[in-house]
C-alpha positions as CSV (number, residue, x, y, z in Angstrom):
1,X,3.1,-3.2,-27.5
2,X,2.0,-6.5,-26.1
3,X,2.5,-5.3,-22.6
4,X,0.3,-2.2,-23.3
5,X,-2.5,-4.4,-24.7
6,X,-2.4,-6.8,-21.7
7,X,-2.3,-3.8,-19.3
8,X,-5.4,-2.3,-21.0
9,X,-7.3,-5.6,-20.6
10,X,-6.3,-5.8,-16.9
11,X,-7.4,-2.3,-16.5
12,X,-10.9,-3.0,-17.8
13,X,-11.2,-6.2,-15.8
14,X,-10.3,-4.4,-12.6
15,X,-12.8,-1.7,-13.4
16,X,-15.6,-4.3,-13.9
17,X,-14.6,-6.4,-10.9
18,X,-14.5,-3.3,-8.7
19,X,-18.1,-2.5,-9.5
20,X,-19.1,-5.7,-7.5
21,X,-17.4,-4.7,-4.3
22,X,-19.0,-2.9,-1.3
23,X,-16.5,-0.8,0.8
24,X,-16.7,0.6,4.3
25,X,-13.9,2.8,5.6
26,X,-12.9,3.1,9.2
27,X,-10.4,5.8,10.3
28,X,-10.7,8.2,7.4
29,X,-10.3,11.0,9.9
30,X,-6.6,9.9,10.4
31,X,-6.0,10.4,6.7
32,X,-7.8,13.7,6.6
33,X,-5.7,14.9,9.6
34,X,-2.3,14.2,8.1
35,X,-3.3,15.7,4.7
36,X,-4.5,18.8,6.5
37,X,-1.2,19.3,8.4
38,X,1.4,18.4,5.7
39,X,2.5,21.2,3.2
40,X,2.1,18.8,0.2
41,X,-0.9,16.9,1.8
42,X,1.1,13.7,1.5
43,X,1.6,10.6,3.6
44,X,2.5,7.0,3.0
45,X,0.4,4.0,3.5
46,X,1.9,0.9,5.0
47,X,0.3,-2.5,4.2
48,X,1.0,-6.2,4.0
49,X,1.7,-7.5,0.5
50,X,-1.1,-10.1,0.8
51,X,-3.6,-7.2,1.0
52,X,-2.4,-5.4,-2.1
53,X,-5.4,-6.1,-4.2
54,X,-7.9,-4.8,-1.6
55,X,-5.8,-1.7,-1.2
56,X,-5.6,-0.9,-4.9
57,X,-9.3,-1.6,-5.6
58,X,-10.5,0.4,-2.6
59,X,-8.5,3.5,-3.7
60,X,-9.4,3.7,-7.4
61,X,-9.6,7.3,-8.4
62,X,-6.8,8.4,-6.1
63,X,-3.2,8.7,-7.4
64,X,-0.3,7.2,-5.5
65,X,3.4,6.5,-6.0
66,X,4.7,3.0,-5.2
67,X,7.8,0.8,-5.6
68,X,7.5,-1.7,-8.4
69,X,10.0,-4.3,-9.4
70,X,12.2,-3.8,-12.5
71,X,11.5,-7.3,-13.6
72,X,9.5,-8.2,-16.7
73,X,6.4,-8.9,-14.6
74,X,7.0,-5.6,-12.9
75,X,6.8,-3.8,-16.2
76,X,3.2,-5.1,-16.7
77,X,2.3,-4.0,-13.2
78,X,3.9,-0.6,-13.7
79,X,2.1,0.0,-17.1
80,X,-1.2,-1.0,-15.5
81,X,-0.7,1.3,-12.5
82,X,0.1,4.2,-14.8
83,X,-3.3,3.7,-16.5
84,X,-4.9,4.4,-13.2
85,X,-2.9,7.6,-12.8
86,X,-0.3,6.2,-10.4
87,X,3.4,7.0,-10.4
88,X,5.6,3.9,-10.1
89,X,9.1,4.1,-8.8
90,X,11.0,1.2,-10.4
91,X,13.2,-0.9,-8.2
92,X,13.1,-3.3,-5.2
93,X,14.9,-4.2,-2.0
94,X,17.2,-6.4,-4.1
95,X,17.4,-4.5,-7.4
96,X,17.5,-0.8,-8.0
97,X,16.5,-0.1,-4.4
98,X,18.4,3.2,-4.1
99,X,17.1,4.5,-7.4
100,X,13.5,3.6,-6.4
101,X,13.8,5.4,-3.1
102,X,15.1,8.6,-4.8
103,X,12.2,8.4,-7.2
104,X,9.4,7.7,-4.7
105,X,10.7,10.5,-2.4
106,X,10.7,12.9,-5.4
107,X,7.1,11.9,-6.3
108,X,5.9,12.3,-2.7
109,X,7.5,15.8,-2.4
110,X,5.4,16.7,-5.5
111,X,2.3,15.8,-3.5
112,X,1.6,12.2,-4.4
113,X,1.0,10.0,-1.4
114,X,3.0,6.8,-1.1
115,X,1.7,3.2,-0.8
116,X,4.2,0.6,0.3
117,X,3.9,-3.2,0.8
118,X,6.2,-3.2,3.8
119,X,7.0,-6.9,3.8
120,X,7.3,-7.2,0.0
121,X,8.2,-8.1,-2.6
122,X,9.4,-11.5,-1.3
123,X,9.0,-11.4,2.5
124,X,9.3,-12.7,5.1
125,X,5.6,-12.2,5.5
126,X,4.5,-9.6,8.0
127,X,8.0,-8.4,8.7
128,X,8.3,-4.6,8.1
129,X,11.4,-3.6,6.2
130,X,13.0,-0.2,7.1
131,X,12.5,1.5,3.7
132,X,9.2,3.1,4.6
133,X,10.7,4.6,7.7
134,X,13.5,6.3,5.7
135,X,11.0,7.5,3.1
136,X,8.7,9.0,5.7
137,X,11.7,10.7,7.4
138,X,13.0,12.2,4.2
139,X,9.5,13.4,3.2
140,X,8.7,14.6,6.7
141,X,5.3,12.8,6.5
142,X,3.2,10.4,8.5
143,X,3.0,6.7,8.0
144,X,-0.6,5.4,7.9
145,X,-1.2,1.7,8.6
146,X,-3.6,0.3,6.0
147,X,-5.6,-2.9,6.6
148,X,-8.1,-3.8,3.9
149,X,-9.9,-7.0,4.8
150,X,-12.6,-8.7,2.6
151,X,-15.5,-10.8,3.9
152,X,-14.6,-13.5,1.3
153,X,-11.2,-14.1,-0.4
154,X,-9.5,-16.4,-2.7
155,X,-6.3,-17.2,-0.9
156,X,-3.1,-18.4,-2.7
157,X,-1.9,-20.8,0.0
158,X,1.3,-21.7,-1.9
159,X,2.5,-18.1,-2.1
160,X,5.0,-16.8,0.4
161,X,2.4,-14.4,2.0
162,X,-0.9,-16.2,1.5
163,X,-1.9,-13.6,-1.1
164,X,-5.5,-12.7,-1.1
165,X,-7.9,-11.6,-3.9
166,X,-11.4,-10.5,-2.7
167,X,-14.2,-12.5,-4.3
168,X,-16.8,-10.7,-6.4
169,X,-19.8,-9.2,-4.6
170,X,-18.0,-9.2,-1.2
171,X,-17.7,-6.5,1.4
172,X,-14.3,-5.0,2.1
173,X,-13.6,-3.2,5.3
174,X,-10.7,-0.7,4.9
175,X,-9.1,0.3,8.2
176,X,-6.8,3.3,8.3
177,X,-4.8,3.3,11.5
178,X,-3.5,6.2,13.6
179,X,-0.6,8.0,12.0
180,X,3.0,7.2,13.0
181,X,5.3,10.2,12.8
182,X,9.0,9.9,12.1
183,X,11.2,12.8,13.3
184,X,14.1,14.2,11.3
185,X,16.4,13.3,14.2
186,X,15.3,9.6,14.1
187,X,18.4,7.4,14.1
188,X,18.7,4.1,12.3
189,X,19.2,2.3,15.7
190,X,15.5,3.0,16.4
191,X,14.2,1.8,13.1
192,X,13.6,-1.8,14.4
193,X,11.3,-0.4,17.2
194,X,9.3,1.7,14.7
195,X,9.1,-1.3,12.3
196,X,7.5,-3.4,15.0
197,X,5.0,-0.6,15.8
198,X,4.0,-0.4,12.2
199,X,3.5,-4.1,12.0
200,X,1.4,-4.1,15.2
201,X,-0.8,-1.3,13.9
202,X,-1.4,-3.1,10.6
203,X,-2.4,-6.3,12.5
204,X,-4.6,-4.3,14.8
205,X,-6.4,-2.8,11.9
206,X,-7.1,-6.2,10.5
207,X,-8.6,-7.4,13.8
208,X,-10.8,-4.3,13.8
209,X,-12.0,-5.1,10.3
210,X,-12.8,-8.7,11.2
211,X,-14.7,-7.7,14.3
212,X,-16.7,-5.1,12.3
213,X,-17.7,-7.8,9.8
214,X,-18.8,-10.1,12.6
215,X,-21.0,-7.4,14.1
216,X,-22.6,-6.6,10.8
């Protein structure tokens, strides 16, 4: 009961804070393309854990499935996400990973896009883990690099990933990169190369966002 009450308060705070942000999307055509060509109109976003808040806030109103830890803190996050219409898959790379993968694949095959912090939940920062590649292969869907970058952030410098929270009344540039397709025949020996490509495209998206803010 306490978790539900706190989740409700967080939900309202997020709604209020989100009213202060201004968003600009770059690369929406990539998302539209993959949705138009997939039977369930699904895909999976790949983003850095440090940009999680910008990603969530910029997509309020859309419904995703994502992996959330089975810890007590994860329970609060999961309940809050459910209030926004998302479909959490409980587990992590260290606990319940296989169960979470089965659940997220099931949700995506029902038509809910995925959203994965590819270096989470504990890092190393900016190092893509292979889970997203396997999920995309099983769902026969594209991976879309996602790079939300705010003009002004609070940065938690003592966190493992320099976690960011956009400050109120700031502008957030959301860059959606070109899709990465994983063939059914993809073998695990090639996962490292794909992981590096995903990371490069996320980083490129952030550079595009920074350059766009400087010009405007």
